[in-house]
N, C-alpha and C positions, 0 to 999 in steps of 0.2 A: 385266302383271298389276296395274297400278295401279287398274283399275276394280273389282277384287275387294274393295278396302278399303271400298267403299260397299255391297257385296252381302252379305258374310259376317256383319256384325252383325245383319242381318235374321234369320238363323237362331238368334241368341241371345236374341231378344226372347221372353219367356215368354208363354204363353197366359194369359188371365184365369182366375181360379179360378171365377168365376160362369159356369155353362154358358149362361146367357142372353146373355152377351156374346161367345160364340165366333163367331157368325155375323158380327157387326160387326167383330170383330178380323180374321177371315179376309178379309172384303171390303176392309178398309183395307189389309192387307198385300198382297192381290192387286192393288189399284189402285196401291199404291206401286211394286210390282215392274214392273207394266205401264208406268207413267209413267217409271220409271227407264230401262227398256229402250228406250222410244221417244225419250226426251230425250237420254240420254247415249250411246246406241248402243255398248255395251261390245263388246270384241273377241269373236270367236267362241270362243276358248279360255276366256276368263273366263265367258262365258255357259254353256258346256258344263260347266265345273267347278262352277259354282253349281247348275245344274240337276241334275247328278249328286249333289251333296251333299244337295240338297232331296229328291231321289228316295230316296236311301238313308235319310235320317232318317224320311221318311214311310213307307217300306216296312218299316222295322224296328219301327215303332210305339214309338219311343223315348220319346215323350211330348211332344215340342216341335214337332210338325208343326202348322203353323197352317192347313193346308187342311181338315182334318177330324179328328175324334176317333176313335181306334181303338176298336172295340168290345171288344177283348180286354184293353185296359189299363184298370185301375180308376181311378175318379176320386180325386183327392187327398182326404185326410180333411177338410181345411178347406173343401172344396166343399160339404159337407153342413152346415156350421156357419152358422146364420143371422146370427151376429155379423159374418161376413166381408162381407156385402152392405152393411152400414152404413158400412164403412170406406172 
């Protein structure tokens, strides 16, 4: 399970507050995961554990899924603040 130490922190990276950056963020994370899986070739158990965790986070709409934004979950209050974009 040594290879999970490089995969699990990916689930903890927060999505950007600005909705305009969500597509770029999801593309970056997707390419990172694809390149990691192709280069490091993690064991089958590690890959299945990570994909199960990713599926459960995205399925529950917990708010940290980097693949898409759930329509049921509201945007954070700071997403509507124009001052956040300048920081």
